[in-house]
Structure formats: structure tokens, C-alpha cells
HTML snippet that shows the backbone in 3Dmol.js (N, CA, C, O; Angstrom):
<script src="https://3Dmol.org/build/3Dmol-min.js"></script>
<div id="view" style="width:600px;height:400px;position:relative"></div>
<script>
const pdb = `
ATOM      1  N   MET A   1      87.034  83.197 115.706  1.00  0.00           N
ATOM      2  CA  MET A   1      88.013  84.561 115.614  1.00  0.00           C
ATOM      3  C   MET A   1      86.845  85.572 115.625  1.00  0.00           C
ATOM      4  O   MET A   1      85.719  85.583 115.126  1.00  0.00           O
ATOM      5  N   SER A   2      87.832  86.734 116.681  1.00  0.00           N
ATOM      6  CA  SER A   2      86.718  87.858 116.946  1.00  0.00           C
ATOM      7  C   SER A   2      86.202  88.575 115.854  1.00  0.00           C
ATOM      8  O   SER A   2      86.668  88.667 114.718  1.00  0.00           O
ATOM      9  N   SER A   3      85.322  89.005 116.265  1.00  0.00           N
ATOM     10  CA  SER A   3      84.511  90.276 115.079  1.00  0.00           C
ATOM     11  C   SER A   3      85.767  91.315 114.597  1.00  0.00           C
ATOM     12  O   SER A   3      85.882  91.709 113.437  1.00  0.00           O
ATOM     13  N   MET A   4      86.566  91.635 115.555  1.00  0.00           N
ATOM     14  CA  MET A   4      87.261  92.890 115.307  1.00  0.00           C
ATOM     15  C   MET A   4      88.305  92.409 114.427  1.00  0.00           C
ATOM     16  O   MET A   4      88.733  93.040 113.460  1.00  0.00           O
ATOM     17  N   LYS A   5      88.747  91.126 114.846  1.00  0.00           N
ATOM     18  CA  LYS A   5      90.163  90.524 113.872  1.00  0.00           C
ATOM     19  C   LYS A   5      89.710  90.350 112.494  1.00  0.00           C
ATOM     20  O   LYS A   5      90.445  90.458 111.512  1.00  0.00           O
ATOM     21  N   ILE A   6      88.513  90.085 112.471  1.00  0.00           N
ATOM     22  CA  ILE A   6      88.061  89.706 111.138  1.00  0.00           C
ATOM     23  C   ILE A   6      88.190  90.763 110.397  1.00  0.00           C
ATOM     24  O   ILE A   6      88.956  90.824 109.435  1.00  0.00           O
ATOM     25  N   LYS A   7      87.254  91.923 110.888  1.00  0.00           N
ATOM     26  CA  LYS A   7      87.740  93.231 110.761  1.00  0.00           C
ATOM     27  C   LYS A   7      88.616  94.078 110.170  1.00  0.00           C
ATOM     28  O   LYS A   7      88.458  94.685 109.111  1.00  0.00           O
ATOM     29  N   VAL A   8      89.737  94.094 111.051  1.00  0.00           N
ATOM     30  CA  VAL A   8      91.293  94.506 110.491  1.00  0.00           C
ATOM     31  C   VAL A   8      91.764  93.430 109.673  1.00  0.00           C
ATOM     32  O   VAL A   8      92.652  93.829 108.921  1.00  0.00           O
ATOM     33  N   ASP A   9      91.505  92.240 109.542  1.00  0.00           N
ATOM     34  CA  ASP A   9      92.127  91.649 108.672  1.00  0.00           C
ATOM     35  C   ASP A   9      91.771  91.770 106.742  1.00  0.00           C
ATOM     36  O   ASP A   9      92.421  91.873 105.702  1.00  0.00           O
ATOM     37  N   LEU A  10      90.194  91.666 107.221  1.00  0.00           N
ATOM     38  CA  LEU A  10      89.595  92.417 105.922  1.00  0.00           C
ATOM     39  C   LEU A  10      90.124  93.813 105.610  1.00  0.00           C
ATOM     40  O   LEU A  10      90.880  93.914 104.643  1.00  0.00           O
ATOM     41  N   LEU A  11      89.888  94.643 106.149  1.00  0.00           N
ATOM     42  CA  LEU A  11      90.266  96.080 106.025  1.00  0.00           C
ATOM     43  C   LEU A  11      92.120  95.679 105.570  1.00  0.00           C
ATOM     44  O   LEU A  11      92.591  95.668 104.432  1.00  0.00           O
ATOM     45  N   ASN A  12      92.650  95.468 106.525  1.00  0.00           N
ATOM     46  CA  ASN A  12      94.190  95.298 106.292  1.00  0.00           C
ATOM     47  C   ASN A  12      94.520  95.010 104.218  1.00  0.00           C
ATOM     48  O   ASN A  12      95.221  95.660 103.442  1.00  0.00           O
ATOM     49  N   THR A  13      93.706  93.868 104.002  1.00  0.00           N
ATOM     50  CA  THR A  13      93.667  93.565 102.974  1.00  0.00           C
ATOM     51  C   THR A  13      93.244  94.249 101.886  1.00  0.00           C
ATOM     52  O   THR A  13      93.817  94.228 100.797  1.00  0.00           O
ATOM     53  N   LEU A  14      92.198  94.895 102.158  1.00  0.00           N
ATOM     54  CA  LEU A  14      91.194  95.875 101.033  1.00  0.00           C
ATOM     55  C   LEU A  14      92.301  97.163 100.935  1.00  0.00           C
ATOM     56  O   LEU A  14      92.468  97.687  99.834  1.00  0.00           O
ATOM     57  N   GLU A  15      93.023  97.639 102.076  1.00  0.00           N
ATOM     58  CA  GLU A  15      93.872  98.619 101.944  1.00  0.00           C
ATOM     59  C   GLU A  15      95.432  98.523 101.204  1.00  0.00           C
ATOM     60  O   GLU A  15      96.063  99.494 100.785  1.00  0.00           O
ATOM     61  N   SER A  16      95.857  97.141 101.163  1.00  0.00           N
ATOM     62  CA  SER A  16      96.801  96.838 100.432  1.00  0.00           C
ATOM     63  C   SER A  16      96.264  96.801  98.771  1.00  0.00           C
ATOM     64  O   SER A  16      97.116  96.530  97.926  1.00  0.00           O
ATOM     65  N   LEU A  17      95.320  96.984  98.475  1.00  0.00           N
ATOM     66  CA  LEU A  17      94.980  96.919  96.994  1.00  0.00           C
ATOM     67  C   LEU A  17      95.037  98.512  96.564  1.00  0.00           C
ATOM     68  O   LEU A  17      94.899  99.508  97.275  1.00  0.00           O
ATOM     69  N   PRO A  18      95.321  98.383  94.970  1.00  0.00           N
ATOM     70  CA  PRO A  18      95.513  99.758  94.778  1.00  0.00           C
ATOM     71  C   PRO A  18      93.971 100.096  94.354  1.00  0.00           C
ATOM     72  O   PRO A  18      93.106  99.239  94.171  1.00  0.00           O
ATOM     73  N   GLU A  19      93.790 101.506  94.233  1.00  0.00           N
ATOM     74  CA  GLU A  19      92.747 102.122  94.024  1.00  0.00           C
ATOM     75  C   GLU A  19      92.026 101.551  92.707  1.00  0.00           C
ATOM     76  O   GLU A  19      90.809 101.577  92.889  1.00  0.00           O
ATOM     77  N   ASP A  20      92.307 101.129  91.655  1.00  0.00           N
ATOM     78  CA  ASP A  20      91.454 100.913  90.621  1.00  0.00           C
ATOM     79  C   ASP A  20      91.754  99.242  90.814  1.00  0.00           C
ATOM     80  O   ASP A  20      91.422  98.678  89.772  1.00  0.00           O
ATOM     81  N   THR A  21      92.299  98.239  91.863  1.00  0.00           N
ATOM     82  CA  THR A  21      91.904  96.937  92.080  1.00  0.00           C
ATOM     83  C   THR A  21      91.048  97.124  92.970  1.00  0.00           C
ATOM     84  O   THR A  21      90.076  96.426  92.684  1.00  0.00           O
ATOM     85  N   PHE A  22      90.796  97.927  94.298  1.00  0.00           N
ATOM     86  CA  PHE A  22      89.650  98.127  95.037  1.00  0.00           C
ATOM     87  C   PHE A  22      88.643  98.144  94.390  1.00  0.00           C
ATOM     88  O   PHE A  22      87.801  97.268  94.587  1.00  0.00           O
ATOM     89  N   GLN A  23      88.447  99.093  93.482  1.00  0.00           N
ATOM     90  CA  GLN A  23      86.951  99.144  92.634  1.00  0.00           C
ATOM     91  C   GLN A  23      86.918  98.096  91.645  1.00  0.00           C
ATOM     92  O   GLN A  23      85.900  98.096  90.953  1.00  0.00           O
ATOM     93  N   LEU A  24      87.775  97.201  91.401  1.00  0.00           N
ATOM     94  CA  LEU A  24      87.299  95.993  90.488  1.00  0.00           C
ATOM     95  C   LEU A  24      86.859  95.678  91.865  1.00  0.00           C
ATOM     96  O   LEU A  24      85.741  96.147  92.077  1.00  0.00           O
ATOM     97  N   PHE A  25      87.291  95.129  92.732  1.00  0.00           N
ATOM     98  CA  PHE A  25      87.116  94.051  93.680  1.00  0.00           C
ATOM     99  C   PHE A  25      85.164  94.644  94.248  1.00  0.00           C
ATOM    100  O   PHE A  25      84.347  93.818  94.656  1.00  0.00           O
ATOM    101  N   CYS A  26      84.936  95.729  94.154  1.00  0.00           N
ATOM    102  CA  CYS A  26      83.667  96.230  94.454  1.00  0.00           C
ATOM    103  C   CYS A  26      82.963  95.885  93.569  1.00  0.00           C
ATOM    104  O   CYS A  26      82.011  95.219  93.977  1.00  0.00           O
ATOM    105  N   HIS A  27      82.991  96.038  92.493  1.00  0.00           N
ATOM    106  CA  HIS A  27      82.309  95.716  91.141  1.00  0.00           C
ATOM    107  C   HIS A  27      82.190  94.323  91.041  1.00  0.00           C
ATOM    108  O   HIS A  27      81.051  93.923  90.800  1.00  0.00           O
ATOM    109  N   GLU A  28      83.187  93.372  91.182  1.00  0.00           N
ATOM    110  CA  GLU A  28      82.925  92.137  91.397  1.00  0.00           C
ATOM    111  C   GLU A  28      82.210  91.752  92.562  1.00  0.00           C
ATOM    112  O   GLU A  28      81.521  90.737  92.459  1.00  0.00           O
ATOM    113  N   LEU A  29      82.228  92.302  93.560  1.00  0.00           N
ATOM    114  CA  LEU A  29      81.126  92.218  94.386  1.00  0.00           C
ATOM    115  C   LEU A  29      79.874  92.117  94.845  1.00  0.00           C
ATOM    116  O   LEU A  29      79.227  91.448  95.651  1.00  0.00           O
ATOM    117  N   VAL A  30      79.650  93.539  93.600  1.00  0.00           N
ATOM    118  CA  VAL A  30      77.980  93.593  93.323  1.00  0.00           C
ATOM    119  C   VAL A  30      77.183  92.327  92.181  1.00  0.00           C
ATOM    120  O   VAL A  30      76.026  91.920  92.078  1.00  0.00           O
ATOM    121  N   HIS A  31      78.661  91.959  91.348  1.00  0.00           N
ATOM    122  CA  HIS A  31      78.005  91.099  90.496  1.00  0.00           C
ATOM    123  C   HIS A  31      78.410  89.364  90.519  1.00  0.00           C
ATOM    124  O   HIS A  31      78.352  88.546  89.601  1.00  0.00           O
ATOM    125  N   ARG A  32      78.819  89.204  91.903  1.00  0.00           N
ATOM    126  CA  ARG A  32      78.990  87.780  92.305  1.00  0.00           C
ATOM    127  C   ARG A  32      77.769  86.987  92.345  1.00  0.00           C
ATOM    128  O   ARG A  32      76.743  87.527  92.758  1.00  0.00           O
ATOM    129  N   GLU A  33      77.752  85.686  91.939  1.00  0.00           N
ATOM    130  CA  GLU A  33      76.971  84.637  91.634  1.00  0.00           C
ATOM    131  C   GLU A  33      76.458  84.548  93.120  1.00  0.00           C
ATOM    132  O   GLU A  33      76.991  85.253  93.977  1.00  0.00           O
ATOM    133  N   GLY A  34      75.559  83.799  93.395  1.00  0.00           N
ATOM    134  CA  GLY A  34      75.097  83.457  94.701  1.00  0.00           C
ATOM    135  C   GLY A  34      74.165  84.559  95.521  1.00  0.00           C
ATOM    136  O   GLY A  34      73.666  85.620  95.146  1.00  0.00           O
ATOM    137  N   LYS A  35      74.134  83.741  97.023  1.00  0.00           N
ATOM    138  CA  LYS A  35      73.064  84.815  97.765  1.00  0.00           C
ATOM    139  C   LYS A  35      73.629  84.983  99.059  1.00  0.00           C
ATOM    140  O   LYS A  35      74.052  83.949  99.574  1.00  0.00           O
ATOM    141  N   PRO A  36      73.725  85.918  99.634  1.00  0.00           N
ATOM    142  CA  PRO A  36      72.959  87.007  99.442  1.00  0.00           C
ATOM    143  C   PRO A  36      73.535  88.172  98.603  1.00  0.00           C
ATOM    144  O   PRO A  36      74.752  88.350  98.646  1.00  0.00           O
ATOM    145  N   ARG A  37      72.837  88.899  97.916  1.00  0.00           N
ATOM    146  CA  ARG A  37      73.501  89.560  96.746  1.00  0.00           C
ATOM    147  C   ARG A  37      73.720  90.939  97.701  1.00  0.00           C
ATOM    148  O   ARG A  37      73.144  91.153  98.768  1.00  0.00           O
ATOM    149  N   VAL A  38      74.733  91.843  97.017  1.00  0.00           N
ATOM    150  CA  VAL A  38      75.391  93.313  97.427  1.00  0.00           C
ATOM    151  C   VAL A  38      74.885  94.104  96.620  1.00  0.00           C
ATOM    152  O   VAL A  38      75.463  94.195  95.536  1.00  0.00           O
ATOM    153  N   ARG A  39      74.079  94.654  96.767  1.00  0.00           N
ATOM    154  CA  ARG A  39      73.347  96.123  96.061  1.00  0.00           C
ATOM    155  C   ARG A  39      74.486  96.980  95.536  1.00  0.00           C
ATOM    156  O   ARG A  39      75.465  97.150  96.263  1.00  0.00           O
ATOM    157  N   ARG A  40      74.441  97.479  94.447  1.00  0.00           N
ATOM    158  CA  ARG A  40      75.258  98.583  93.998  1.00  0.00           C
ATOM    159  C   ARG A  40      75.646 100.163  94.831  1.00  0.00           C
ATOM    160  O   ARG A  40      76.666 100.845  94.933  1.00  0.00           O
ATOM    161  N   CYS A  41      74.086 100.289  95.376  1.00  0.00           N
ATOM    162  CA  CYS A  41      74.344 101.198  96.129  1.00  0.00           C
ATOM    163  C   CYS A  41      74.963 101.152  97.595  1.00  0.00           C
ATOM    164  O   CYS A  41      75.034 102.171  98.282  1.00  0.00           O
ATOM    165  N   ARG A  42      75.320 100.152  97.944  1.00  0.00           N
ATOM    166  CA  ARG A  42      75.757  99.925  99.170  1.00  0.00           C
ATOM    167  C   ARG A  42      77.392  99.588  98.970  1.00  0.00           C
ATOM    168  O   ARG A  42      77.956  98.894  99.817  1.00  0.00           O
ATOM    169  N   VAL A  43      78.036 100.048  97.951  1.00  0.00           N
ATOM    170  CA  VAL A  43      79.423 100.113  97.631  1.00  0.00           C
ATOM    171  C   VAL A  43      79.642 101.377  96.838  1.00  0.00           C
ATOM    172  O   VAL A  43      80.669 102.021  97.053  1.00  0.00           O
ATOM    173  N   GLU A  44      78.807 101.772  95.978  1.00  0.00           N
ATOM    174  CA  GLU A  44      79.251 102.822  95.099  1.00  0.00           C
ATOM    175  C   GLU A  44      79.936 104.113  95.881  1.00  0.00           C
ATOM    176  O   GLU A  44      79.223 104.720  96.680  1.00  0.00           O
ATOM    177  N   GLY A  45      81.187 104.510  95.688  1.00  0.00           N
ATOM    178  CA  GLY A  45      81.258 105.533  96.406  1.00  0.00           C
ATOM    179  C   GLY A  45      82.028 105.569  97.974  1.00  0.00           C
ATOM    180  O   GLY A  45      82.300 106.598  98.591  1.00  0.00           O
ATOM    181  N   LYS A  46      82.334 103.935  98.498  1.00  0.00           N
ATOM    182  CA  LYS A  46      82.706 103.623  99.776  1.00  0.00           C
ATOM    183  C   LYS A  46      83.995 103.572  99.853  1.00  0.00           C
ATOM    184  O   LYS A  46      84.764 103.263  98.943  1.00  0.00           O
ATOM    185  N   CYS A  47      84.328 103.955 101.228  1.00  0.00           N
ATOM    186  CA  CYS A  47      85.553 103.609 101.246  1.00  0.00           C
ATOM    187  C   CYS A  47      86.169 101.995 101.880  1.00  0.00           C
ATOM    188  O   CYS A  47      85.281 101.245 102.286  1.00  0.00           O
ATOM    189  N   ARG A  48      87.278 101.597 101.946  1.00  0.00           N
ATOM    190  CA  ARG A  48      87.496 100.486 102.494  1.00  0.00           C
ATOM    191  C   ARG A  48      86.888 100.136 103.789  1.00  0.00           C
ATOM    192  O   ARG A  48      86.496  98.991 104.011  1.00  0.00           O
ATOM    193  N   LEU A  49      86.787 101.207 104.759  1.00  0.00           N
ATOM    194  CA  LEU A  49      86.130 100.427 105.965  1.00  0.00           C
ATOM    195  C   LEU A  49      84.826 100.478 105.967  1.00  0.00           C
ATOM    196  O   LEU A  49      84.130  99.993 106.859  1.00  0.00           O
ATOM    197  N   ASP A  50      84.346 101.150 104.831  1.00  0.00           N
ATOM    198  CA  ASP A  50      82.514 100.406 104.711  1.00  0.00           C
ATOM    199  C   ASP A  50      82.450  99.560 103.969  1.00  0.00           C
ATOM    200  O   ASP A  50      81.459  98.847 103.813  1.00  0.00           O
ATOM    201  N   ILE A  51      83.243  99.497 103.514  1.00  0.00           N
ATOM    202  CA  ILE A  51      83.155  98.064 102.496  1.00  0.00           C
ATOM    203  C   ILE A  51      83.243  96.621 103.469  1.00  0.00           C
ATOM    204  O   ILE A  51      82.725  95.505 103.424  1.00  0.00           O
ATOM    205  N   VAL A  52      84.126  97.274 104.285  1.00  0.00           N
ATOM    206  CA  VAL A  52      84.380  95.890 105.606  1.00  0.00           C
ATOM    207  C   VAL A  52      83.071  95.677 106.059  1.00  0.00           C
ATOM    208  O   VAL A  52      82.549  94.565 106.144  1.00  0.00           O
ATOM    209  N   ASP A  53      82.433  96.962 106.410  1.00  0.00           N
ATOM    210  CA  ASP A  53      80.943  96.903 107.209  1.00  0.00           C
ATOM    211  C   ASP A  53      80.048  95.806 106.414  1.00  0.00           C
ATOM    212  O   ASP A  53      79.659  94.716 106.832  1.00  0.00           O
ATOM    213  N   VAL A  54      79.814  96.458 105.040  1.00  0.00           N
ATOM    214  CA  VAL A  54      79.261  95.704 104.249  1.00  0.00           C
ATOM    215  C   VAL A  54      79.024  94.343 104.107  1.00  0.00           C
ATOM    216  O   VAL A  54      77.939  93.762 104.136  1.00  0.00           O
ATOM    217  N   LEU A  55      80.705  93.660 103.870  1.00  0.00           N
ATOM    218  CA  LEU A  55      80.816  92.449 103.817  1.00  0.00           C
ATOM    219  C   LEU A  55      80.761  91.441 105.093  1.00  0.00           C
ATOM    220  O   LEU A  55      80.759  90.213 105.010  1.00  0.00           O
ATOM    221  N   VAL A  56      80.720  92.153 106.204  1.00  0.00           N
ATOM    222  CA  VAL A  56      80.218  91.679 107.708  1.00  0.00           C
ATOM    223  C   VAL A  56      78.993  91.519 108.117  1.00  0.00           C
ATOM    224  O   VAL A  56      78.534  90.584 108.773  1.00  0.00           O
ATOM    225  N   SER A  57      78.319  92.719 107.603  1.00  0.00           N
ATOM    226  CA  SER A  57      76.868  92.843 107.561  1.00  0.00           C
ATOM    227  C   SER A  57      76.007  91.726 106.820  1.00  0.00           C
ATOM    228  O   SER A  57      75.004  91.123 107.202  1.00  0.00           O
ATOM    229  N   THR A  58      76.713  91.654 105.665  1.00  0.00           N
ATOM    230  CA  THR A  58      75.609  90.993 104.663  1.00  0.00           C
ATOM    231  C   THR A  58      76.053  89.355 104.814  1.00  0.00           C
ATOM    232  O   THR A  58      75.119  88.583 104.597  1.00  0.00           O
ATOM    233  N   PHE A  59      77.400  88.705 105.171  1.00  0.00           N
ATOM    234  CA  PHE A  59      77.958  87.469 105.103  1.00  0.00           C
ATOM    235  C   PHE A  59      78.075  87.134 106.332  1.00  0.00           C
ATOM    236  O   PHE A  59      78.536  86.004 106.491  1.00  0.00           O
ATOM    237  N   THR A  60      77.744  87.892 107.553  1.00  0.00           N
ATOM    238  CA  THR A  60      78.373  87.381 108.422  1.00  0.00           C
ATOM    239  C   THR A  60      79.966  87.486 108.745  1.00  0.00           C
ATOM    240  O   THR A  60      80.815  87.615 107.862  1.00  0.00           O
ATOM    241  N   GLU A  61      80.235  87.414 110.064  1.00  0.00           N
ATOM    242  CA  GLU A  61      82.007  87.177 110.355  1.00  0.00           C
ATOM    243  C   GLU A  61      82.460  85.954 109.933  1.00  0.00           C
ATOM    244  O   GLU A  61      83.511  85.949 109.293  1.00  0.00           O
ATOM    245  N   ALA A  62      81.968  85.039 110.124  1.00  0.00           N
ATOM    246  CA  ALA A  62      82.135  83.632 108.785  1.00  0.00           C
ATOM    247  C   ALA A  62      82.358  83.534 107.770  1.00  0.00           C
ATOM    248  O   ALA A  62      83.296  82.975 107.203  1.00  0.00           O
ATOM    249  N   GLY A  63      80.767  84.548 107.079  1.00  0.00           N
ATOM    250  CA  GLY A  63      81.167  84.034 105.347  1.00  0.00           C
ATOM    251  C   GLY A  63      82.133  85.477 104.703  1.00  0.00           C
ATOM    252  O   GLY A  63      82.750  85.323 103.649  1.00  0.00           O
ATOM    253  N   ALA A  64      82.180  86.756 105.396  1.00  0.00           N
ATOM    254  CA  ALA A  64      82.765  87.462 105.047  1.00  0.00           C
ATOM    255  C   ALA A  64      84.072  87.366 104.773  1.00  0.00           C
ATOM    256  O   ALA A  64      84.467  88.126 103.888  1.00  0.00           O
ATOM    257  N   VAL A  65      85.058  86.479 105.394  1.00  0.00           N
ATOM    258  CA  VAL A  65      86.341  86.289 104.886  1.00  0.00           C
ATOM    259  C   VAL A  65      86.403  85.172 103.164  1.00  0.00           C
ATOM    260  O   VAL A  65      87.088  85.148 102.141  1.00  0.00           O
ATOM    261  N   ASN A  66      85.390  84.515 103.663  1.00  0.00           N
ATOM    262  CA  ASN A  66      85.250  83.505 102.510  1.00  0.00           C
ATOM    263  C   ASN A  66      85.046  84.157 100.857  1.00  0.00           C
ATOM    264  O   ASN A  66      85.432  83.749  99.762  1.00  0.00           O
ATOM    265  N   VAL A  67      84.248  85.355 101.288  1.00  0.00           N
ATOM    266  CA  VAL A  67      83.519  86.312 100.115  1.00  0.00           C
ATOM    267  C   VAL A  67      84.507  86.547  99.714  1.00  0.00           C
ATOM    268  O   VAL A  67      85.016  86.029  98.720  1.00  0.00           O
ATOM    269  N   ALA A  68      85.110  87.613 100.606  1.00  0.00           N
ATOM    270  CA  ALA A  68      86.173  88.461 100.123  1.00  0.00           C
ATOM    271  C   ALA A  68      87.115  87.156  99.222  1.00  0.00           C
ATOM    272  O   ALA A  68      86.934  86.986  98.017  1.00  0.00           O
ATOM    273  N   VAL A  69      87.885  86.506  99.851  1.00  0.00           N
ATOM    274  CA  VAL A  69      89.065  85.489  99.502  1.00  0.00           C
ATOM    275  C   VAL A  69      88.429  84.747  98.053  1.00  0.00           C
ATOM    276  O   VAL A  69      89.349  84.519  97.267  1.00  0.00           O
ATOM    277  N   GLU A  70      87.367  84.415  97.641  1.00  0.00           N
ATOM    278  CA  GLU A  70      86.484  84.038  96.516  1.00  0.00           C
ATOM    279  C   GLU A  70      86.925  85.532  95.493  1.00  0.00           C
ATOM    280  O   GLU A  70      87.562  85.545  94.440  1.00  0.00           O
ATOM    281  N   THR A  71      86.264  86.814  96.325  1.00  0.00           N
ATOM    282  CA  THR A  71      85.971  87.773  95.152  1.00  0.00           C
ATOM    283  C   THR A  71      87.529  88.327  94.924  1.00  0.00           C
ATOM    284  O   THR A  71      87.665  89.018  93.914  1.00  0.00           O
ATOM    285  N   LEU A  72      88.644  88.123  95.685  1.00  0.00           N
ATOM    286  CA  LEU A  72      89.982  88.227  95.532  1.00  0.00           C
ATOM    287  C   LEU A  72      90.153  87.641  94.248  1.00  0.00           C
ATOM    288  O   LEU A  72      90.344  88.208  93.172  1.00  0.00           O
ATOM    289  N   GLN A  73      90.039  86.163  94.563  1.00  0.00           N
ATOM    290  CA  GLN A  73      90.777  85.384  93.274  1.00  0.00           C
ATOM    291  C   GLN A  73      89.855  85.628  92.028  1.00  0.00           C
ATOM    292  O   GLN A  73      90.449  85.336  90.991  1.00  0.00           O
ATOM    293  N   GLU A  74      88.614  86.065  91.836  1.00  0.00           N
ATOM    294  CA  GLU A  74      88.015  86.337  90.836  1.00  0.00           C
ATOM    295  C   GLU A  74      88.639  87.520  90.413  1.00  0.00           C
ATOM    296  O   GLU A  74      88.515  87.593  89.190  1.00  0.00           O
ATOM    297  N   ILE A  75      89.216  88.423  90.838  1.00  0.00           N
ATOM    298  CA  ILE A  75      90.109  89.570  89.962  1.00  0.00           C
ATOM    299  C   ILE A  75      91.625  89.335  89.707  1.00  0.00           C
ATOM    300  O   ILE A  75      92.376  90.148  89.169  1.00  0.00           O
ATOM    301  N   GLY A  76      92.020  87.897  90.250  1.00  0.00           N
ATOM    302  CA  GLY A  76      93.151  87.708  90.131  1.00  0.00           C
ATOM    303  C   GLY A  76      94.369  88.401  91.059  1.00  0.00           C
ATOM    304  O   GLY A  76      95.551  88.661  90.832  1.00  0.00           O
ATOM    305  N   CYS A  77      93.501  88.565  92.197  1.00  0.00           N
ATOM    306  CA  CYS A  77      94.674  88.930  93.318  1.00  0.00           C
ATOM    307  C   CYS A  77      94.670  87.886  94.354  1.00  0.00           C
ATOM    308  O   CYS A  77      94.188  88.017  95.479  1.00  0.00           O
ATOM    309  N   ASN A  78      95.414  86.533  93.746  1.00  0.00           N
ATOM    310  CA  ASN A  78      95.493  85.465  94.366  1.00  0.00           C
ATOM    311  C   ASN A  78      96.461  85.665  95.803  1.00  0.00           C
ATOM    312  O   ASN A  78      96.182  85.202  96.909  1.00  0.00           O
ATOM    313  N   GLN A  79      97.326  86.255  95.549  1.00  0.00           N
ATOM    314  CA  GLN A  79      98.546  86.540  96.710  1.00  0.00           C
ATOM    315  C   GLN A  79      97.850  87.160  97.864  1.00  0.00           C
ATOM    316  O   GLN A  79      98.094  86.698  98.979  1.00  0.00           O
ATOM    317  N   GLU A  80      96.643  88.586  97.689  1.00  0.00           N
ATOM    318  CA  GLU A  80      95.954  88.838  98.899  1.00  0.00           C
ATOM    319  C   GLU A  80      95.205  87.861  99.592  1.00  0.00           C
ATOM    320  O   GLU A  80      95.095  87.779 100.815  1.00  0.00           O
ATOM    321  N   ALA A  81      94.606  86.997  98.593  1.00  0.00           N
ATOM    322  CA  ALA A  81      93.134  86.057  98.863  1.00  0.00           C
ATOM    323  C   ALA A  81      93.865  84.989  99.670  1.00  0.00           C
ATOM    324  O   ALA A  81      93.210  84.485 100.583  1.00  0.00           O
ATOM    325  N   LYS A  82      95.104  84.564  99.485  1.00  0.00           N
ATOM    326  CA  LYS A  82      95.930  83.762 100.331  1.00  0.00           C
ATOM    327  C   LYS A  82      96.387  83.923 101.104  1.00  0.00           C
ATOM    328  O   LYS A  82      96.683  82.948 101.795  1.00  0.00           O
ATOM    329  N   GLN A  83      96.777  85.295 101.547  1.00  0.00           N
ATOM    330  CA  GLN A  83      97.566  85.800 102.832  1.00  0.00           C
ATOM    331  C   GLN A  83      96.190  86.225 103.778  1.00  0.00           C
ATOM    332  O   GLN A  83      96.274  86.495 104.976  1.00  0.00           O
ATOM    333  N   LEU A  84      95.020  86.228 103.064  1.00  0.00           N
ATOM    334  CA  LEU A  84      93.805  87.075 103.814  1.00  0.00           C
ATOM    335  C   LEU A  84      93.626  85.410 104.420  1.00  0.00           C
ATOM    336  O   LEU A  84      94.013  85.169 105.563  1.00  0.00           O
ATOM    337  N   ALA A  85      93.130  84.513 103.723  1.00  0.00           N
ATOM    338  CA  ALA A  85      92.942  83.158 104.182  1.00  0.00           C
ATOM    339  C   ALA A  85      93.658  82.456 105.119  1.00  0.00           C
ATOM    340  O   ALA A  85      93.086  81.699 105.903  1.00  0.00           O
ATOM    341  N   GLU A  86      95.223  82.677 105.126  1.00  0.00           N
ATOM    342  CA  GLU A  86      96.309  82.246 106.108  1.00  0.00           C
ATOM    343  C   GLU A  86      95.685  83.246 107.563  1.00  0.00           C
ATOM    344  O   GLU A  86      95.595  82.807 108.710  1.00  0.00           O
ATOM    345  N   GLU A  87      95.467  84.078 107.296  1.00  0.00           N
ATOM    346  CA  GLU A  87      95.209  85.199 108.434  1.00  0.00           C
ATOM    347  C   GLU A  87      94.434  84.978 109.339  1.00  0.00           C
ATOM    348  O   GLU A  87      94.581  85.127 110.552  1.00  0.00           O
ATOM    349  N   ALA A  88      93.324  84.502 108.573  1.00  0.00           N
ATOM    350  CA  ALA A  88      92.019  84.213 109.078  1.00  0.00           C
ATOM    351  C   ALA A  88      92.187  82.671 109.510  1.00  0.00           C
ATOM    352  O   ALA A  88      91.431  82.287 110.402  1.00  0.00           O
ATOM    353  N   ARG A  89      92.805  82.049 109.143  1.00  0.00           N
ATOM    354  CA  ARG A  89      93.063  80.669 109.858  1.00  0.00           C
ATOM    355  C   ARG A  89      93.945  80.733 111.040  1.00  0.00           C
ATOM    356  O   ARG A  89      93.867  79.888 111.932  1.00  0.00           O
ATOM    357  N   ARG A  90      94.666  81.577 111.064  1.00  0.00           N
ATOM    358  CA  ARG A  90      95.490  81.454 112.064  1.00  0.00           C
ATOM    359  C   ARG A  90      94.407  82.271 113.458  1.00  0.00           C
ATOM    360  O   ARG A  90      94.408  81.853 114.615  1.00  0.00           O
ATOM    361  N   GLY A  91      93.822  83.106 113.117  1.00  0.00           N
ATOM    362  CA  GLY A  91      93.231  83.741 114.229  1.00  0.00           C
ATOM    363  C   GLY A  91      92.146  83.306 114.569  1.00  0.00           C
ATOM    364  O   GLY A  91      91.458  84.050 115.267  1.00  0.00           O
ATOM    365  N   SER A  92      91.580  81.878 114.180  1.00  0.00           N
ATOM    366  CA  SER A  92      90.453  80.973 114.628  1.00  0.00           C
ATOM    367  C   SER A  92      91.152  80.077 115.846  1.00  0.00           C
ATOM    368  O   SER A  92      90.493  79.224 116.440  1.00  0.00           O
TER     369      SER A  92
END
`;
const viewer = $3Dmol.createViewer("view");
viewer.addModel(pdb, "pdb");
viewer.setStyle({}, {cartoon: {color: "spectrum"}});
viewer.zoomTo();
viewer.render();
</script>
């Protein structure tokens, strides 16, 4: 899947989240288990486009979708997680 397609899929998913859910996503991203870690300063006060860049630069294109799907599931956004995973599969 192309880098641009991944970024568009991630952005569409994050834009579909209400603001409070987006903030919860960012909080969970900072506090997730495993490496690499996302530092709070990289997500605090950032817009959805910036968070997409953080995901891709931290986890690579391949890992960014997986981390986003896991994070969405952690905060109870199972439909959004499923949709993102399906979009990613279709694009690969």
C-alpha cells in the first residue's frame, strides 16, 4: 500500500472521531505498552493530520495502521478499527 493511501486512511479514521474520542485516542497512544513509545509532547495539542505524521514516523507505514487499530480497539472504537483494517487490506 502506498504511503499516501495509508496516511489518507488514517486521517479519514481520525477525522471520523468526535473530539473527545480523538483526545482519548491520543492519550492511549502515549500510554500504550510496547516500543517504540510516543512522547506526550508529540501529541499534545496536535491536530489529526499531525497525529497521522506521528504514527507514520514512529511506527512506519506498515506499523502505523496496526497501532492505530489496536489503539482504537483499546478505547472501544471497534467499528472504526474494523473499518481501518479493512481499508488497509484493500489497499495492499
